[in-house]
C-alpha positions in Angstrom: 0.2 -28.0 59.0 2.4 -24.9 59.2 4.2 -26.2 56.1 1.0 -26.4 54.2 -0.1 -23.0 55.2 3.2 -21.6 54.3 3.0 -23.2 51.0 -0.5 -21.9 50.4 0.8 -18.4 51.5 3.6 -18.6 48.9 1.2 -19.6 46.2 -1.1 -16.6 47.0 1.8 -14.2 47.2 3.0 -15.4 43.8 -0.5 -14.8 42.4 -1.1 -11.4 44.0 2.4 -10.1 43.0 2.4 -11.9 39.8 -0.9 -10.2 38.7 0.5 -6.6 39.3 2.5 -6.3 36.0 -0.5 -7.8 34.2 -2.9 -5.1 35.7 -0.3 -2.4 34.9 0.1 -3.6 31.4 -3.6 -3.7 30.9 -3.7 -0.1 31.8 -0.9 0.7 29.5 -2.6 -0.9 26.6 -5.5 1.5 26.7 -3.6 4.8 27.4 -2.6 6.5 24.3 0.1 8.7 25.8 2.1 8.9 29.1 0.3 11.0 31.5 1.6 14.5 31.9 3.6 14.3 28.7 3.2 14.4 24.9 4.7 11.1 24.4 2.4 8.8 22.6 2.0 5.1 23.2 0.3 4.2 20.0 1.6 1.4 17.8 2.9 1.8 14.2 0.1 -0.4 12.9 -3.5 0.2 11.2 -6.4 -2.1 11.2 -8.5 -2.6 8.0 -12.0 -3.9 8.0 -15.3 -3.7 6.3 -16.6 -0.2 5.7 -20.1 1.1 4.9 -21.5 0.5 1.4 -23.4 3.2 -0.6 -26.0 2.7 -3.2 -25.0 4.6 -6.1 -28.6 4.7 -7.3 -29.8 6.0 -4.0 -29.3 9.3 -2.1 -26.9 10.6 0.6 -27.8 13.5 2.8 -31.0 14.2 0.6 -29.1 14.4 -2.6 -28.6 11.7 -5.3 -25.3 9.9 -5.0 -25.0 10.3 -8.8 -26.8 13.3 -10.1 -27.3 13.7 -13.8 -28.5 17.0 -15.2 -29.2 18.0 -18.9 -30.6 14.6 -19.9 -33.7 12.5 -19.5 -32.9 9.9 -16.7 -34.7 6.6 -16.6 -36.2 4.6 -13.6 -33.8 2.2 -12.1 -34.3 -0.8 -9.8 -32.4 -2.9 -7.2 -29.2 -1.5 -5.9 -25.6 -0.8 -7.3 -23.6 -0.3 -4.0 -20.0 0.8 -4.0 -18.0 -0.6 -1.2 -15.4 0.8 1.2 -12.7 -0.2 3.7 -12.6 1.3 7.2 -9.2 2.2 8.6 -8.3 2.7 12.2 -4.9 4.3 12.9 -3.4 5.9 16.2 -4.3 2.6 18.0 -2.7 1.6 21.4 -1.2 -1.8 21.7 -4.4 -3.0 23.5 -6.7 -1.7 20.8 -4.6 -3.4 18.1 -4.5 -6.6 19.8 -8.1 -6.5 20.5 -9.0 -6.0 16.8 -6.6 -8.7 15.8 -8.1 -11.3 18.3 -11.8 -10.2 18.3 -12.4 -9.3 14.7 -11.5 -10.3 11.1 -9.6 -7.0 10.6 -6.2 -7.1 8.9 -3.4 -5.5 10.9 -1.0 -3.9 8.6 2.1 -1.5 9.0 0.8 2.1 9.2 3.1 3.2 6.4 0.9 1.2 4.1 -1.9 3.5 4.9 0.1 6.7 5.6 3.3 6.9 3.7 6.1 8.1 5.9 6.7 11.1 3.8 3.2 12.3 4.0 1.0 13.5 6.9 -2.6 12.7 7.4 -3.7 15.9 5.7 -1.4 15.1 2.6 -2.9 11.6 2.4 -6.4 13.0 2.6 -5.7 15.5 -0.1 -4.2 12.9 -2.2 -7.1 10.5 -1.7 -9.6 13.4 -2.5 -7.6 14.2 -5.9 -7.7 10.4 -6.6 -11.5 10.5 -6.0 -12.0 13.5 -8.4 -9.9 11.7 -11.0 -12.1 8.6 -10.5 -15.2 10.6 -11.0 -13.9 12.0 -14.2 -12.9 8.6 -15.5 -16.2 7.1 -14.5 -18.1 9.8 -16.4 -15.9 9.4 -19.6 -16.1 5.6 -19.5 -19.8 5.7 -19.2 -20.1 8.3 -22.0 -18.0 6.1 -24.3 -20.0 3.0 -23.4 -23.2 5.0 -24.3 -21.5 6.6 -27.5 -21.8 10.0 -26.0 -19.0 12.7 -26.8 -17.0 14.2 -24.0 -14.8 17.2 -23.3 -11.8 18.0 -21.1 -12.6 20.5 -18.1 -9.9 22.2 -15.8 -10.8 21.2 -12.4 -8.1 23.4 -10.6 -4.8 24.9 -11.3 -1.8 24.3 -9.1 -0.4 27.3 -7.5 2.9 28.6 -9.1 2.5 26.0 -12.0 3.1 26.7 -15.7 -0.7 27.3 -16.2 -1.2 29.7 -13.2 -2.8 33.0 -14.3 -3.3 31.6 -17.8 -5.8 28.7 -17.4 -8.9 28.8 -15.0 -11.0 26.3 -13.3 -14.0 25.5 -15.5 -12.1 26.1 -18.8 -12.9 23.4 -21.4 -9.7 22.3 -23.2 -10.5 21.7 -26.9 -7.0 21.4 -28.2 -3.4 21.1 -27.3 -0.5 22.0 -29.7 -3.1 22.1 -32.5 -4.6 18.6 -31.8 -8.1 18.2 -30.7 -8.6 16.5 -27.4 -11.7 15.1 -25.7 -10.2 13.2 -22.7 -7.6 14.1 -19.9 -5.4 11.1 -21.1 -5.1 12.7 -24.5 -4.0 16.1 -23.0 -1.5 14.2 -20.7 0.0 12.2 -23.6 0.6 15.4 -25.6 2.1 17.3 -22.6 4.4 14.3 -21.6 5.7 14.0 -25.1 7.2 17.4 -24.5 10.2 18.6 -22.6 9.9 21.1 -19.4 10.5 24.5 -20.8 9.0 23.9 -24.2 6.0 26.2 -25.2 2.8 24.8 -26.3 -0.5 26.4 -27.3 -3.6 25.4 -25.3 -7.0 26.2 -26.8 -9.9 26.6 -24.4 -13.5 27.5 -24.2 -14.3 29.9 -21.3 -17.6 30.8 -19.9 -21.2 29.2 -19.8 -24.0 30.9 -21.6 -21.6 32.9 -23.8 -18.4 30.9 -24.5 -15.2 32.5 -25.7 -12.5 30.5 -27.4 -8.9 31.4 -26.5 -5.7 30.0 -27.5 -2.8 30.8 -25.1 0.9 29.8 -25.3 2.2 28.1 -22.1 5.7 27.3 -21.2 5.7 23.9 -19.6 7.0 23.3 -16.1 8.6 20.1 -14.7 6.8 17.5 -12.5 8.5 17.9 -9.1 8.0 14.2 -8.5 9.3 13.0 -11.9 12.5 14.6 -13.1 12.4 15.5 -16.9 8.6 15.1 -17.1 6.7 18.2 -18.5 3.5 19.3 -16.9 0.9 22.1 -17.2 0.1 22.1 -13.5 -3.6 21.4 -13.7 -6.2 18.9 -12.4 -8.5 17.9 -15.1 -12.0 16.3 -15.1 -14.2 15.4 -17.9 -17.9 16.0 -18.7 -20.1 15.2 -21.5 -19.9 17.4 -24.6 -23.7 17.5 -25.2 -25.0 19.4 -22.2 -25.1 16.7 -19.8 -23.6 17.3 -16.4 -22.9 14.4 -13.9 -22.2 15.3 -10.2 -21.0 12.8 -7.6 -22.2 13.6 -4.0 -20.0 11.4 -1.8 -17.6 14.1 -0.5 -16.3 12.1 2.6 -15.0 9.1 0.6 -11.5 9.1 -0.9 -9.6 7.0 -3.4 -10.3 5.7 -6.9 -12.0 2.3 -6.2 -15.5 3.5 -6.6 -14.9 4.2 -10.4 -16.6 1.1 -11.9 -19.7 1.3 -9.8 -20.2 5.1 -10.6 -20.0 4.3 -14.3 -22.6 1.5 -14.0 -24.9 4.0 -12.1 -24.5 6.6 -14.9 -25.3 4.0 -17.5 -28.3 2.7 -15.6 -29.7 6.2 -15.2 -29.3 6.9 -18.9 -30.7 3.7 -20.3 -34.1 2.1 -20.0 -34.7 -0.8 -17.7 -32.8 -1.8 -14.4 -29.2 -2.5 -15.5 -28.9 -5.0 -12.6 -32.2 -6.7 -13.3 -33.6 -5.4 -10.2 -31.2 -7.4 -7.9 -28.8 -6.1 -5.2 -25.4 -5.7 -6.7 -22.3 -4.6 -5.1 -18.7 -4.1 -6.3 -15.4 -2.4 -6.5 -12.7 -1.5 -9.1 -11.1 1.4 -10.5 -12.1 2.5 -14.0 -10.1 4.2 -16.8 -11.6 6.1 -19.7 -11.4 3.0 -21.9 -13.6 1.2 -19.5 -11.0 -1.1 -18.1 -11.4 -2.2 -14.4 -8.5 -2.0 -12.3 -7.5 -3.9 -9.0 -7.8 -2.3 -5.6 -6.8 -3.0 -2.0 -8.8 -4.5 0.9 -11.2 -6.4 -1.4 -11.7 -9.2 1.2 -13.1 -6.6 3.5 -15.3 -5.2 0.7 -16.6 -8.5 -0.1 -17.5 -9.1 3.6 -19.1 -5.7 3.9 -21.2 -6.3 0.7 -22.5 -9.6 1.9 -23.3 -8.1 5.5 -25.3 -5.5 3.6 -27.4 -8.2 1.8 -25.8 -8.1 -1.8 -26.6 -10.9 -4.0 -23.8 -10.3 -6.6 -20.4 -8.9 -6.1 -18.4 -7.5 -9.1 -14.6 -8.0 -8.4 -11.7 -6.8 -10.6 -10.0 -9.8 -12.3 -6.8 -8.4 -11.1 -7.8 -9.1 -7.5 -8.8 -12.9 -8.3 -5.9 -14.3 -5.9 -7.6 -12.4 -2.9 -11.1 -13.1 -4.1 -10.4 -16.8 -3.9 -9.4 -16.7 -0.3 -12.5 -14.7 0.7 -15.5 -16.7 2.0 -19.1 -16.0 1.0 -22.1 -17.7 2.1 -25.1 -16.3 0.3 -23.4 -14.1 -2.4 -22.0 -14.7 -5.9 -18.7 -13.1 -6.9 -18.0 -12.4 -10.5 -14.8 -11.4 -12.0 -14.8 -8.4 -14.5 -12.1 -6.8 -16.7 -14.2 -4.2 -18.4 -17.3 -2.1 -18.0 -18.8 -4.5 -20.6 -18.0 -7.6 -18.5 -19.7 -5.9 -15.6 -22.9 -5.2 -17.6 -22.9 -8.8 -19.0 -22.4 -10.3 -15.5 -25.4 -8.5 -14.1 -27.5 -9.4 -17.1 -26.3 -13.2 -16.8 -26.9 -13.2 -13.1 -30.4 -11.6 -13.2 -31.3 -14.2 -16.0 -30.1 -17.2 -13.8 -27.1 -17.9 -16.0 -23.6 -18.5 -14.6 -21.2 -15.7 -14.2 -17.4 -15.8 -14.8 -15.7 -16.5 -11.4 -12.0 -16.3 -10.3 
């Protein structure tokens, strides 16, 4: 009897004292720093999951997501949603384990999200620059698809760069080294064919109602990230050359992956009829000025986010096919696209009940 009681007491003692480290660990899992110190207890991992989707044919904060001025826009139908990936950093061990166990989030080393040589502000700036470039490419690609002319615009001038105090934001670049240009890629190709220290002439139009044409000699600088590569030190965008202006009003979204969907929205608004046939289409993919669709990251989360939002068709870059094959969808068709023309054709086929190309 006493032996049985003693045995039960030993078991209870083991349970009580054995549970203390677990309780303490559970507390440590949710505390992000050591109390009374600045020592953080976060883990070097990030969680990626589905982010919100935005209808590029709709509005955000009372403004059109894609706002076109200077041209007659057409009625649209259905939805053309761009997709995003939500990223969580600065997680405690408990938070990271919780997302790994209880969600379909992907846990990745944080340096995949925040490169070790960049802080969060620098990454945010980089993503914003990528987004601006994506907007420019989306506009140019749409204009080319529609057969409309474009012009190159100086979006910003880098401090202390070769173009500082010579070029200004808003300048329209019409020629470089005597060659007419109409896209940022053409400007970059001409500049990169030169050497740092060479002088080239840049012709711009300045002003709005009264434009002045100027030709300025500029001594090229060197790209600090690419030794021997010449640079003007400007950020360029494009805009239609026929008085049409396209503005994108998603200021809190970064990165280049909305490019294709932006292009499709511009095309839809400038052509009669619903480009998507009145269906709910979502998608992702970078776009270049030639209308080529590029692969992006986190597509499995974007597919899931799109299906959760109710999309019927998802436009996925052909370069992401390996990941697309692993993504499970229950009520949504996924089409692979390589170009803007492919995307338009896929929507037309889907709306007509025809098969679309799949991965």
